C-alpha positions as CSV (number, residue, x, y, z in Angstrom):
1,M,130.6,119.3,59.6
2,T,127.7,117.1,61.1
3,V,127.7,115.4,64.3
4,R,126.9,112.2,64.9
5,I,125.7,110.5,68.4
6,A,124.4,107.1,68.9
7,N,122.1,105.4,71.6
8,A,123.3,101.8,73.1
9,A,121.4,102.0,76.4
10,G,117.7,103.6,77.1
11,F,118.2,102.1,81.1
12,W,119.5,99.9,83.4
13,G,118.3,96.4,82.2
14,D,118.7,96.6,78.1
15,Y,120.2,94.5,75.8
16,P,123.6,93.9,77.2
17,D,124.7,93.4,73.5
18,A,123.6,96.8,72.6
19,T,126.6,98.1,71.5
20,E,128.2,95.3,69.8
21,R,125.0,95.2,67.5
22,L,126.1,98.9,66.8
23,L,129.3,98.4,66.0
24,A,128.9,95.1,63.9
25,S,126.1,97.1,61.9
26,G,129.0,99.5,60.7
27,A,126.7,102.7,61.3
28,E,129.2,106.0,61.6
29,F,129.0,107.8,64.5
30,E,131.2,109.9,67.2
31,Y,129.7,109.7,70.3
32,L,128.2,106.9,71.9
33,Q,125.8,107.7,74.6
34,L,124.4,105.6,77.5
35,E,121.7,106.1,79.3
36,Y,121.0,103.9,82.8
37,L,119.7,105.8,85.7
38,A,115.8,106.3,86.5
39,E,114.6,107.5,90.0
40,V,113.6,103.7,90.6
41,T,117.5,102.8,89.8
42,M,119.1,105.6,92.6
43,G,117.0,103.6,95.1
44,I,118.7,100.3,93.8
45,L,122.1,102.0,93.3
46,D,121.9,103.2,97.2
47,R,121.5,99.1,98.3
48,L,124.2,98.2,96.4
49,R,126.5,100.8,97.3
50,D,125.3,100.4,101.2
51,R,126.6,96.3,100.7
52,D,129.8,97.8,98.9
53,P,131.3,101.2,99.1
54,E,132.8,100.2,95.8
55,K,129.7,99.6,94.0
56,G,126.9,102.4,93.2
57,Y,127.3,102.1,89.9
58,A,125.5,100.8,86.6
59,T,127.6,97.5,86.3
60,D,126.2,96.8,82.8
61,F,128.3,99.7,81.3
62,V,131.9,98.0,82.7
63,E,130.9,94.5,81.8
64,Y,129.4,94.8,78.3
65,V,130.7,97.9,76.8
66,I,134.1,98.7,78.6
67,A,135.2,95.1,78.8
68,E,134.5,94.0,75.4
69,H,134.0,97.1,73.2
70,L,136.6,99.8,74.7
71,A,139.6,98.8,72.4
72,E,137.4,99.4,69.3
73,L,135.8,101.8,70.5
74,V,138.9,104.0,71.0
75,D,140.2,102.6,67.5
76,R,137.2,104.1,65.8
77,E,138.0,107.2,67.8
78,V,134.2,106.9,69.2
79,R,133.8,109.0,72.7
80,I,131.6,107.5,75.5
81,V,129.3,109.7,77.6
82,T,127.4,108.2,80.2
83,N,125.7,108.3,83.3
84,A,126.6,104.8,84.5
85,G,128.1,106.9,87.6
86,G,125.2,106.7,89.6
87,L,126.0,107.4,93.1
88,N,129.4,106.5,92.8
89,P,131.3,108.1,89.2
90,S,134.7,107.8,90.7
91,S,134.7,104.3,91.7
92,C,133.1,103.8,88.0
93,A,135.8,105.7,86.4
94,T,138.7,103.7,88.4
95,Q,136.8,99.9,86.8
96,V,137.3,101.8,83.4
97,R,140.7,102.9,83.8
98,E,141.6,99.4,85.1
99,H,140.3,97.8,82.3
100,A,142.3,100.2,79.9
101,A,145.1,98.9,81.3
102,E,144.6,95.2,80.7
103,Q,143.9,95.9,77.0
104,G,146.6,98.3,76.5
105,V,144.2,100.7,75.6
106,D,145.7,104.4,76.2
107,V,142.2,106.2,77.3
108,T,141.1,109.6,79.1
109,V,138.7,109.1,81.5
110,A,136.8,112.4,83.5
111,T,133.8,112.3,85.8
112,V,131.0,115.1,86.5
113,T,130.2,115.0,90.4
114,G,128.8,117.6,92.6
115,D,124.9,115.9,92.2
116,D,125.1,114.4,95.4
117,I,123.8,117.2,97.8
118,T,122.8,114.7,100.8
119,D,125.1,116.0,103.3
120,Q,123.5,119.7,102.5
121,L,119.8,118.9,103.2
122,D,119.1,120.0,106.3
123,R,121.5,123.3,106.2
124,L,119.0,123.9,102.6
125,H,116.3,123.6,104.4
126,T,117.3,125.9,106.9
127,R,118.1,128.1,104.3
128,H,115.6,128.1,101.8
129,E,112.7,125.6,103.1
130,L,112.5,123.1,100.5
131,E,109.7,122.5,99.0
132,P,107.8,119.7,97.3
133,F,106.2,119.5,94.3
134,E,104.2,116.7,93.8
135,D,102.2,116.3,97.1
136,D,101.8,117.9,100.3
137,T,104.9,115.7,102.3
138,R,106.8,118.1,104.1
139,Y,110.8,117.8,104.4
140,E,110.4,117.7,107.8
141,D,108.3,114.2,106.9
142,V,111.0,112.6,105.0
143,A,114.1,113.8,106.6
144,D,114.8,111.2,109.2
145,D,115.0,108.5,106.5
146,V,116.8,110.4,103.5
147,V,119.2,107.6,101.9
148,T,120.3,110.3,98.9
149,A,119.7,113.3,97.4
150,A,120.9,114.4,94.2
151,A,120.5,117.3,91.6
152,Y,119.9,116.9,88.1
153,L,123.0,118.6,86.7
154,G,122.8,120.2,83.0
155,A,125.1,119.7,80.1
156,F,128.0,122.1,80.4
157,P,129.7,120.0,82.7
158,V,129.7,117.1,80.5
159,A,131.1,119.8,77.4
160,A,134.0,120.7,79.7
161,A,134.8,117.0,80.6
162,L,135.1,116.6,76.7
163,D,136.7,119.9,76.1
164,S,139.6,118.5,78.8
165,G,140.2,115.9,75.9
166,A,138.5,112.9,77.8
167,D,137.8,109.9,75.8
168,V,134.8,108.9,77.9
169,V,133.0,110.8,80.6
170,I,131.2,109.4,83.2
171,T,128.3,111.5,85.3
172,G,126.1,110.5,88.3
173,R,122.7,112.5,88.0
174,V,122.4,115.0,85.0
175,V,119.3,115.5,83.0
176,D,119.0,112.5,80.5
177,P,119.3,114.8,77.7
178,A,122.2,116.3,78.6
179,L,124.1,113.5,77.6
180,A,123.7,114.5,74.0
181,L,123.5,118.2,74.2
182,G,127.0,118.1,75.9
183,P,128.9,116.4,73.3
184,L,127.1,119.5,70.9
185,I,127.8,122.0,72.9
186,H,131.8,120.9,73.2
187,E,131.9,120.5,69.1
188,Y,129.8,123.8,68.1
189,E,130.7,126.0,71.0
190,W,127.3,127.2,71.9
191,G,126.6,129.7,74.0
192,R,124.6,129.8,77.5
193,E,122.1,131.9,75.5
194,Q,122.2,130.1,72.3
195,Y,118.3,129.1,73.1
196,D,117.2,127.8,70.5
197,R,120.5,125.3,69.8
198,L,120.5,124.5,73.2
199,A,116.7,123.2,72.6
200,A,118.0,121.5,69.5
201,G,120.4,119.6,71.6
202,I,117.8,118.9,74.7
203,V,115.2,117.8,71.4
204,A,118.2,115.5,70.2
205,G,119.0,114.0,73.3
206,H,115.4,113.4,74.7
207,L,114.6,111.3,71.0
208,I,117.6,108.7,71.6
209,E,117.7,108.5,75.7
210,C,115.1,105.6,75.8
211,G,117.0,103.9,73.0
212,T,114.9,101.7,71.1
213,Q,111.7,103.4,72.0
214,V,112.1,106.1,69.3
215,T,113.2,103.1,66.8
216,G,109.6,101.4,66.6
217,G,109.9,99.7,70.4
218,N,106.7,100.3,72.2
219,S,105.2,102.1,69.2
220,T,101.0,102.1,69.2
221,R,101.4,102.6,65.5
222,E,101.0,99.4,63.4
223,W,102.8,97.2,65.8
224,E,101.8,94.3,64.1
225,M,104.2,95.2,60.9
226,I,107.2,95.9,63.4
227,E,110.3,93.8,63.4
228,Y,111.1,93.3,66.9
229,D,114.0,90.4,66.7
230,D,116.8,92.9,66.2
231,V,115.3,96.4,66.7
232,G,118.2,99.0,65.9
233,Y,119.3,101.6,68.3
234,P,118.6,105.4,67.4
235,I,121.6,107.6,66.1
236,V,120.8,111.6,65.5
237,A,123.1,113.8,63.1
238,V,123.1,117.2,64.3
239,E,124.0,120.3,62.3
240,P,125.4,123.2,63.6
241,D,122.1,125.0,63.1
242,G,120.4,122.8,65.2
243,E,118.6,121.0,62.3
244,I,118.3,117.1,63.4
245,Q,118.3,113.4,61.4
246,L,117.5,110.8,63.5
247,T,118.2,107.2,62.0
248,K,119.2,103.5,62.5
249,P,121.9,101.3,61.0
250,D,121.1,99.5,58.2
251,G,119.4,96.2,58.1
252,T,118.2,95.8,61.4
253,G,114.8,95.8,62.6
254,G,112.2,98.2,64.0
255,E,111.1,101.5,62.3
256,V,111.9,105.1,62.3
257,S,109.1,107.2,61.1
258,R,107.1,110.7,61.8
259,A,104.7,108.7,64.5
260,T,107.8,107.0,66.4
261,V,109.8,109.9,66.5
262,A,106.5,111.9,67.5
263,Q,105.5,109.8,70.3
264,Q,109.5,110.0,71.8
265,L,108.8,113.1,71.5
266,V,106.1,113.9,73.9
267,Y,107.2,111.1,76.4
268,E,107.0,112.1,80.0
269,I,108.0,115.8,79.4
270,G,105.4,117.9,81.1
271,D,104.5,120.5,79.8
272,P,105.2,120.2,76.2
273,R,105.7,124.0,75.6
274,A,108.4,124.2,78.7
275,Y,110.4,121.2,79.0
276,L,112.5,122.6,81.8
277,T,116.2,121.7,82.2
278,P,119.2,123.4,83.4
279,D,120.1,124.7,80.7
280,V,117.0,125.7,78.4
281,A,113.7,125.5,78.6
282,A,112.3,123.6,75.6
283,D,109.7,124.0,73.5
284,F,108.4,120.7,72.4
285,T,105.4,121.9,70.5
286,A,107.7,124.0,67.6
287,P,109.8,121.5,65.7
288,E,108.4,120.4,62.3
289,I,108.8,116.3,62.2
290,T,109.3,115.3,58.7
291,D,110.1,111.8,57.0
292,V,113.0,112.5,54.8
293,G,113.6,108.8,53.3
294,E,113.4,105.4,54.7
295,D,113.9,105.2,58.3
296,T,115.6,108.9,58.5
297,V,113.0,111.5,59.9
298,A,113.9,115.2,60.4
299,V,113.1,117.1,63.0
300,T,113.9,121.4,62.3
301,G,112.8,124.4,63.7
302,C,113.4,123.5,67.8
303,E,113.0,126.6,70.0
304,G,114.1,127.3,73.7
305,T,114.0,130.2,76.2
306,A,116.3,131.0,78.9
307,P,116.2,127.5,81.8
308,P,114.6,128.4,85.4
309,D,117.2,129.4,88.0
310,S,116.8,126.3,89.9
311,Y,117.9,122.6,89.7
312,K,115.3,119.8,90.1
313,V,116.2,117.4,93.1
314,S,115.4,113.7,94.0
315,V,115.6,112.8,97.3
316,H,115.1,109.4,98.1
317,F,114.2,108.2,101.5
318,E,113.1,104.8,103.2
319,N,109.8,104.3,103.6
320,G,108.8,100.6,105.1
321,Y,109.2,97.5,103.4
322,R,106.6,96.2,100.8
323,V,105.7,92.1,99.9
324,A,103.8,90.6,96.9
325,G,102.8,87.5,95.5
326,N,101.4,85.8,92.6
327,M,98.6,83.0,92.4
328,L,97.1,81.9,88.8
329,Y,93.4,80.7,89.0
330,S,91.8,78.9,85.7
331,R,88.2,78.9,84.6
332,P,85.6,78.3,85.8
333,D,85.2,81.2,87.5
334,A,88.6,82.4,87.6
335,L,87.9,85.7,88.5
336,A,85.7,84.8,91.2
337,K,88.3,82.5,92.7
338,A,91.2,85.0,92.7
339,K,88.6,87.4,94.6
340,R,88.5,85.1,97.2
341,A,92.0,84.3,97.5
342,A,92.4,87.7,97.9
343,S,89.7,88.1,100.7
344,V,91.4,85.3,102.8
345,I,94.5,86.9,102.6
346,E,93.1,90.6,103.7
347,S,90.8,88.9,106.4
348,R,94.0,86.7,107.5
349,I,95.9,90.2,107.7
350,E,93.1,91.2,110.5
351,D,93.1,87.9,112.3
352,R,96.9,87.6,112.8
353,G,97.6,91.7,113.8
354,L,99.5,92.2,111.1
355,T,100.9,96.2,110.6
356,V,100.3,97.0,107.5
357,W,99.5,100.3,105.8
358,D,98.1,99.5,102.8
359,T,97.1,96.3,100.4
360,R,96.4,96.4,96.9
361,A,95.0,93.2,95.0
362,E,95.0,93.2,91.5
363,F,93.5,90.7,88.9
364,V,95.7,90.5,85.6
365,G,93.7,89.8,82.6
366,H,90.8,91.6,84.1
367,N,91.2,95.0,85.1
368,A,94.6,95.2,85.9
369,A,95.8,97.6,83.8
370,H,92.5,99.1,82.7
371,G,91.1,99.2,86.4
372,P,87.2,100.0,87.2
373,A,87.1,101.0,83.3
374,A,88.1,97.8,82.5
375,P,85.1,96.2,80.0
376,A,82.8,93.7,82.5
377,R,83.7,90.0,82.0
378,D,83.4,86.7,83.5
379,D,84.8,84.2,81.0
380,H,88.4,84.3,81.4
381,N,90.3,81.2,80.9
382,E,93.0,82.1,83.8
383,V,93.5,85.2,86.0
384,L,96.5,86.2,87.8
385,L,96.1,87.8,91.6
386,R,98.5,89.7,92.3
387,F,98.4,90.5,95.7
388,A,100.8,93.2,97.5
389,A,101.4,94.6,101.0
390,R,103.5,97.4,102.6
391,G,104.1,98.4,106.2
392,P,106.9,99.4,108.6
393,D,107.5,96.5,110.0
394,R,109.6,93.4,107.7
395,E,108.8,90.7,110.2
396,D,105.2,91.4,109.6
397,L,105.3,91.5,106.2
398,R,107.4,88.4,106.1
399,R,104.9,87.0,108.3
400,L,102.1,87.9,105.2
401,G,104.5,86.4,102.8
402,T,103.5,83.1,104.5
403,E,100.1,83.3,103.7
404,F,100.1,82.8,100.2
405,A,101.4,78.9,99.5
406,P,98.8,77.8,102.1
407,L,95.9,78.4,99.8
408,S,97.1,76.1,97.6
409,L,95.8,73.6,100.0
410,A,93.2,75.8,101.9
411,G,91.8,78.2,99.1
412,P,89.6,78.2,95.8
413,P,90.4,75.2,93.7
414,S,92.4,75.7,90.3
415,V,95.3,77.7,91.5
416,T,99.0,77.3,90.4
417,G,101.9,80.1,89.6
418,L,103.2,80.5,93.3
419,T,106.0,83.2,93.7
420,D,109.2,83.0,95.1
421,S,108.5,78.9,96.5
422,G,105.3,80.3,97.8
423,R,106.7,82.8,100.1
424,P,107.4,85.7,98.6
425,R,110.1,88.1,100.6
426,P,109.3,91.5,102.0
427,R,111.8,94.1,100.0
428,P,112.8,97.7,101.5
429,I,110.7,100.6,99.8
430,I,113.0,103.8,98.5
431,D,110.3,106.5,97.7
432,V,111.0,110.2,96.2
433,W,110.6,113.1,97.4
434,P,111.6,115.9,94.8
435,T,111.7,119.5,95.3
436,L,114.0,122.0,94.0
437,V,116.9,123.8,95.0
438,P,118.8,127.5,93.5
439,K,121.5,126.5,91.3
440,S,124.3,128.5,93.4
441,V,124.3,125.9,95.9
442,V,125.6,122.8,93.7
443,K,128.6,122.9,92.2
444,P,129.4,120.8,89.3
445,E,132.9,119.3,89.3
446,V,134.8,117.8,86.3
447,C,137.8,115.9,87.3
448,V,140.0,114.3,84.6
449,D,142.2,111.3,84.9
450,E,144.5,109.4,82.2
C-alpha cells in the first residue's frame, strides 16, 4: 500500500489553475493538499472577516478548486485536505456544501477548529503568564490591540476528520505539514508514540507544503536550465514504514532532484535537529536524500522524538499604520538623485510635524536586498527609491503620502514610476506576537456534516 499526496497551493496567491493542471496531467494521487496560510495571511483574513462576518477564509479555495473541480475530484476519489478555513472554517465549509449541492455532488465536509483562542488570552496570561519567544515585548504591551490569536494544532484532529469519512477536511490554523501527516495517520493508523513514522509524515508534508518550491521553483542550483513556464506541482508517495518518494507529473516543467529536495528540507526550520510540531520533534539531519530516477527522489531514515508539551500561538495585534511609495530615477547619477529625494521626504516629515515612528529608504538596484554589504558603485542605469514609514496616526501618514507626487516637479530630475497615482495610502499594520500555551488549554474540535 502506498499513499500519494499532491499539493496544489503553497500559499494564498499561488496559481489558481494548479488543481486543473494536476488533474489534466493524469498523475495519480489519493489526497490533494492545499496550503494557504502564512502569518501575514491571518492579518489579511481578519480584515476580511471584520468587513463581512461570513468571510475570513481563503476564497481561492472555493473559487478555483471547489467551484471548478469538486465533481472531478470526488469522481476520482481524491480527498481534499486544506487549511483554507483560516479564521472561519465553518463558513468555508458552508460554501463547499452549497457548491456541492449546485453541482449535484454527494460530499461529506469536516472542519477542524479549536485553534482560535483569542477570547482566552487574558485568562491564560493570568494563569500561565504568557511569554514571548522572539523579543522582549510583554503581553501587556500588545493585549489591548489583539485582533486574533491562533494555536498551531497538529495532525491527529485532521486524521480524526478523515476517520469520520470526510471527503473534504477544512482546518483553521494547523502546522503546515499536518495537512500531509493527517492522511498518513488515518491510512496507516500510526500511533502517537511512533515518532519515526510521524517524523516521516512531517518531512513529507514539509517538502510539499510550499508547492513548486520543491520542484525547481526558487532553486539556487543551475536555475538557468529550469523550465519555469509550467513547473509541476509535487506529489509525495509514502509507504507504511515512512519511506518517501517525491516526484512531479510527467511532462511538466521544473525539476525534482536531490538539490531541490534538500533546499526545501532546510527551509524555515530553525533547529534542524528538532523541528518542533505538536505531534513529534523531527530531526531534519537524519533523512537520506537520494536521486532514484528522472525527477524522482527518495527520502529515507526519518527520525523523531517526543513532541513539546505546548502549542505555538501566533497573537496578531494592531500596531499602527504604514505608507510606502516608489519613485524611479534614471541616469546620470541615479543613486544620488534617489538619495536626495529621500532626504527631501525626511525633511518634509519634520517640517509638517508628522508623527512617525520610523522610516526606511531602500534604493532598489543598488542595495535594497544586500544593504550596506552591497558593492559600491555609482553607474546605475536606474534606481528605484522605495520610501516607507510607519506611525500611530492614519491621518499623518495620509498626509505623508501626499509628499511623493510633488517631487516630480519639485525634486531631482529624471523621475517616473510614481505609485497609487502619486499618493500612496496608509494601511493598517497587523503584527505578530508569538508565544506558547500548554496543550491542556487548547481543545481541537472536529465537526462533520454531509
